Each structure stands twice: as C-alpha cells, then as structure tokens.
C-alpha positions, 0 to 999 in steps of 0.5 A: 118337525123334520129339524127336530127329527134330525137333531134326535137322530144326531143325538143318538149317533153322537152317543153311539159313536162316542160309546164305540170310540171309548171302547176302541180308544180307551178300553182297546175293546172295539165292538164294531168294524171300522166300516160300520163306524165310518158309515155312522160317522158319515151319516152324522157328518151329513146331518150336521151339514144339513142342519148347520148344527154340531153338538158339543160332544160330536166326534166331528169336533176332533178332526181339527179346525182352522189354524189359530193366530196364537195361544191365549194365556189361561189362568188355572183355577187351582195352581198346578204344583211341581213335585219334589224329587226322590233321586233314590230309595234313601230320598224316598224313605226320608220323604215318608219319614217327614210326612209321618212325623207331620201326621204324628205332630198333627194328631198330637195337637188334634186328638179328637179328629186324628188323621188316619195311618198313612197309605200310599198310592203309586202311579206312573210318571208319564213323559209327555205334556201336562194338560189341565182341562176345565169342564163347566156344566159337564162340557169341556170349556178349556184346555191348557198347558201347565205353563208356570203353574198359575198361567198356561196356554189355552190349547182347547182346539188341539186337545179336542183332537185327542180321541180319549179326552171326553168332550162332555162328562156325566158330572154337571154339578159345577166347574172342575179342573182335571189334570193329566198328561198328553203323550204319543204312543211309541207304536204310533210314533213308529207308524207315523214316521213310516210315511212322514215327510219330516220324521219325529225324533221321539215321542215326547217331542212329538206330543209336545210339538203337536199340542203346541202347534197352531194348526189343530189338524197337525195335532190330529195327525199325531193321534195322541193319547192322554192319561188323567190322574187328578181333579185339581179344582172343584167348586162342589165335589169333595173326595175322601181319598184318592180311590174316590177321585180315581173312581170319579175319573173312570165313571166319567170316561176319563182315560186312567192308566191301568197301573195303580197300586196302594201300599200301607208301608214303605218297604212294599212300596220300594219293592214295587218301584223296583218292579216298575223299573224292570218293566219300563221297557215293555210299555208303549209310552215313555215314563221317567219315574213314578209318583208316590202320594198319600191317599187321604185327602184330609191328610193332604190338606193338613200337610199342605205345601212348601213354596214349590211342592206338596208335602204329601207327594213326591216323584221317584225318579229312575236312576240315570240312564247311561250309554257311550258315544263319540265326543266330536267337538267342544264349543264355548258358549257365552251367557248374559252374565259373561260366563263362558262354558263348554258345550260338547257335541257328540255323535247322535245317540238314543238315550231314554227316548231322546236323541242326544247330540249336546252334553254339558261339561260344566267348566275346564276343571270338570274337563280335567277331573274327568280326564277329557283334556285329550278326548276329542274323537274318542268314546265317552260315557254319557248320562241323562238324568231328570230331563236335563241336558245329558252329562259326560261322565268320562272316557269309555276307553284309554284311547288318546284323542284330540285336545280340548283347549280352553279359550283365552279370548271371549268367543263373542267379542274377542276380549281377554277372559278371566278365570273367576273361581271355576269359570271363565268370564268376559269382563267386557259387559258394555261392549260384548254383543252376546252379553248385551243381547242376552241381558235384554232378552232376559229382561223381557222374558215371561218371569221378568218384565213379560214384554209380549212379542219380544224375542232374542231376534228382536233384541238383536235387531234393536241392538244392530239397527237402533243401538239398544244397549241396555234394558232402559233403552227399550223404554225410549223407543218411538213408533217412528224408529220401529216402523223404519226397521225391516219386518216391522210394520206399524202394527208390530211396532204398535204392539211392541210399544203397547207391551213395553208400556204395559210392562212399566207396571210390573211388580217389584219382584218381576223387576228385580228378577229382570235386572239379573242380579248375580247369584239371585233367581226368581225365589230370592228376588220375590223374597227381597220384594216382599221384605223391603216392599220398596226399591229404594230401601233395597238399594240402600240395604247393607250387607249385614241387613241382607245376610239376616234375610231367609236363604241369603248367605254372604255371597248372595248378600255381597252380590246384591249389595255390589250390584246396587252400588255400581254407578252404571246399574244405578244410572240404568235404574234411574233412567228406567224410572224417569221413563215411567217404570214403576216397580215400587210396592208398599211404603217403607216402615216408619222411621219414627217407630217406637223401639219399645213396642213388642213387634219392633224389629220383628220379622212377621208373616201374614197368611190367610184372610183377616176379617177386621182389616185387610192384610195390606192394612195390617202390613202397613200398620206392622211396618209403621211399628217397625216390624219387617213384613216378609212373604215367606216363613223361615227359621228367622221368622219371629211371628206368623199372623194367621187369618181364616183359611191359612195354608202352607205358611201356617203349616210351615210355621208349626213345623219350625216352631215359629210362634203363631197369632190366630186371635185377630182381636189380639192382633188389633190390640197390638196394632193399636186399632183397626181404623 
C-alpha cells in the first residue's frame, strides 16, 4: 500500500515538475521560484531512490547517465530529405514557378479533384544539428541524427538531456517520427564560456559536439534547446495541411519556433524574407536562411520528390557574409586522386557565427585571377556561403605582400608535378604515400564499402607496418598479422576482420563508389550499377554506350572507360574478387533477345509495387527481352512501368513526358507471362 502511495505521489510530482519545466524552458514564463522547483525535484529524487522506480517522463532522466561505448546506427522510418537551395530571389521565384506549373498540370489531368491554389509557409532555418525523434505509444523511444538521411546515429541518452524535448506526449495512437533541430542559444554559449576549461568557439559546434558526445553529462552541461517543425512519419495520423501539423506539435508540448508566416503570393513572401535577413542579428540563436514550403499535404504528395529533394520545399540561403582578415600562409594539400590544391591560412576571424582560419583558393589560376600572387601578409576579403569552407575573394587593399609560389614537386612524395587543365597533379600514384592512404580510407568509408572501425589512422598504420598499398591488400590480412601491431589487441583485430568480411557483400553501387573512378560520385556509380547490374558488363562497356546513359557526358564516359582499361585496376579488381568480394548484382540481359520485340533496346524504369510478379522478376524478364533496366528517370528513358504507390519516379516521368505503363496485365502480356 505504501508503495502504491509513493508511486501516486511520484506521478503527481512528475506531472507538476514537467508542467513547470514547460512553462520555464519552452514558454519562458515560470510560475514558481527555483527554490520551490528544487524542493519538488528533491522530493521526487528521494522517492525514486526509495521505490527503485523512475517513471518514463521523469525530469531526473535529463541529467545524463553512464558514458556510452559508442553510437548505434538507427534506420529512420521515413527518409529525411535534404532541401534544394535558392541562392537568391530569382532562384526562389523559379522554384515557385516550377511548383505552380506542376500543380496546374496535375489539375488539368485531375479536374474532379484539383489541388488548391498554392499557399506558402516560411520558417527559419536553424543552424545546429538535425534531430529525428521516434515516439511509440506516447513515449520517446529513440532519437537519432540525420546521418545520410536513411540511417543516423542513435543519441537517445543525449537528447533526453534537452529540457524542451518532451519525454512523453499526449498522442499514444501509434508510432511517429518528429523532426527538428538541436541548438545552443548564443546567451547560453556566452555564459558557458565564462567558466569553461575549454571555451567553445561557436554555438553550432557546441550543439553538434554535445549531441555527439558519448558522455550524456557533457550534453546536459551545454543546456541545449530544440525547435521542431515536421512530423516525418506516422502510421495513423493524417494532416490536411501544415497548420494542422504545427498545431499537433504545439498541443503535444513540442517547442515550436514562435516565428512562422503564411503567404498566398510570392511577392509578399520575398518582402518577408528581406525582413528576416534584417532581423537575423537580433536572434539568440544561429540561422542560416529560411525554409519555404507549400502548405497543402495533398499538393506535397502530388509534387513528390527528385532523387535528392522534395519539390514542394526549398531553402532560401542568406547572401554570403563577407569580412576582411590577413592572409598568413598558403599550403598545398594532396588528395587521393593526386590533385594538389592550395589551402590558405588566415588570421582567425568570426564570420557568420564561426571562427574562420582556413580558406579555399581552388588552384593557381584562381590565385592569379584574384591578384593574390603577392598577397601573403596583406588583408584580403573572405566570404562564407552555404556552410562550406570560406573563400578568398581578393585583396582588400593595394599593399604588396609576400609571394605565393606554386610547388613543382609533390608535397607527399617529392615527384615532379604535372599541370592538367587548371590543376596540378602528382602522377606517382603507386609510390605516393598520402595518395595511397587516401584511396584506402575512401574505399573503407561509409558511402563506399562501409568497413566499420576503419579510419585514416588505421590505413596509415597498415601502410607502414603491413605494406598495405591498395584496397585489395585489406582482404588478405590475417589475425596473426594484425595482433602483432601496436595498439591492436585480439578483439580489435577480430573486429576489423569481421568488418572486412561483412564488406565483401556490399552492393555494386557501393563497390563502384569505393573504387574512386575519376569524375564519378555516389549518384553516378548508383546509376551505373542500376543500369548494368553486373560488374563485368560495366567493365566491358565502350565510351559510346556510356555516353548514352543519364547524366554521363564525354569526359565522364572517358574516365569510366579508361579506368576499367587500366591493367593495374583490372588486376586489383580481379584480386578482390578472388578474395571473396562479390559486388555483382542482377544477371546481364540475354544475348539472344528478339530484336523485333517492342522493348528491345529500350531504357525502362520500374517503380511502385507490382502484384502479378515482383519487380526483380519483371526486371529479369525485361533484360531477357533486350531492354535496359535503369534506376532513374531521365529524358533518355523510353518507358516507366508504374505499379501501386508509385512516387517520385512516376511524377518525374510525367514532368518529362516519358510514356508510362500502369496496366499490369498489359505488362504481363508484353513480358510473355508472369510465370
């Protein structure tokens, strides 16, 4: 009975303390003194110790617990999309024009259920760390970073320390994901730095560093805040528009930024954006722009997404901020491809909330164009734009300084450098240590072979002590070799070997990205994997065939073709395959396909869910008929086959006027049956 009484009192204390906390931290309207709050808090702490019970939404969970061993990956229930950028008003108007045209086209095809006239909502774009919170049955079950948009890092213990984040919500109807931004107020940063042993340089790094710190007590000490602006996933909760979604967030005690504005025309919207820029310096937190969205949810669904961005939203980036500082020195940095680029070191200066010390100079031609050949020690203009490394714009006065001299020898190995186009290159790719270490590190990175526990330091140690000179060497390593290395115990060695073994089954797209083919990136290698479906087919492809693919021009096609014609690259790939690496995907198209078939030689994209056969089965049948199955829609696509719940690819096909087949029985007939 006493236990029940204690639990009832705890429930009342938790509810009362959370209500006071919401008024204090979120509404900035406290109704009791700190002394009174502390007395209630101490009573709750004593009861928790006495009963051995801590309620799910108890404020005592916010102080931070034990140090974590590492962050666990968390797959989001719904993808967290990036936003396309409008660098200026013209870009913004162009985005609105495109959106309006898509709405008009949709309404012309669907006159019985037209979309409403466009309405825009403007929100501030906060400059901190993206958060994705998962609530199940009304309780905070997980919190994660954005990561790559599909998989982030679980930071539940850290997010619990943010006083404005609700640990429980009134909605218990299922699972939802709520997205927002964790940040550190500028006033909190200033107060923190007054007593900190190691002062923080800026609020952005203070927030990101706290949320990605394995010790939640460190997170708690930073006194972070958060704003929330989106319900990214819900298994039962429909919203008609953005207003309803924001009302839901407020009703469930999520901190929502007080600024939000709605407009029915772009002209008024642009005027408001100008006002936000003018008021930017008055805020107690960093923003780097504003986000403009269409408010109607049906419209959002109809407009859909590109491969990267929603068509119904855009980030309006503030004009780059500029200042002047002294150019102190220029070093020449060597990358994994052998390219040598200049990096400027400037006198430390605050710019857009960040302490700037390094700036980009691109290449020696850029230095000449900006009249910087004799600028060392002089004052220069710098600009920081869109969260990238700042750029030196030119000299701020006519003062003559010391010379910037381009190297003639590789800073990594001393080999003679060659000018290719606008850049300097080291051609000693087999004997240049920084290049080799860079290639191996890239090969093991997350977007490539994703070899867990691997780092640049690991690559350097393996280079020095085990003569690892190329990625293929990694798969020949043994436990005996690794345990003999400094700082490599048996557990660390076993973990690395397990990670290497796991990486052998990475998909073809990841493997191609890991190879580091010049002039290709993640998007291009995925397209190649989708199109060819087989490594041998890609390696045998001629330039003419490659040029016919989406977004592949002459330079990229030549790079791909030359890479796979290089005997050293061929030998390395062959060795990896002998050691168990299996990046191959689907089987190639049948060579005996009937050239008279209407799908022979056509580029086809499959999207949505098929009911009479799987998409894999359909793809194999298409390839057997001589069709090329692609993973992305472009002007070169001949046909899109759309099943149920088709999304952005179907929208893009309609935008481009690509023929669409939505009759699955007709598809079965074309493919010669579903068996």
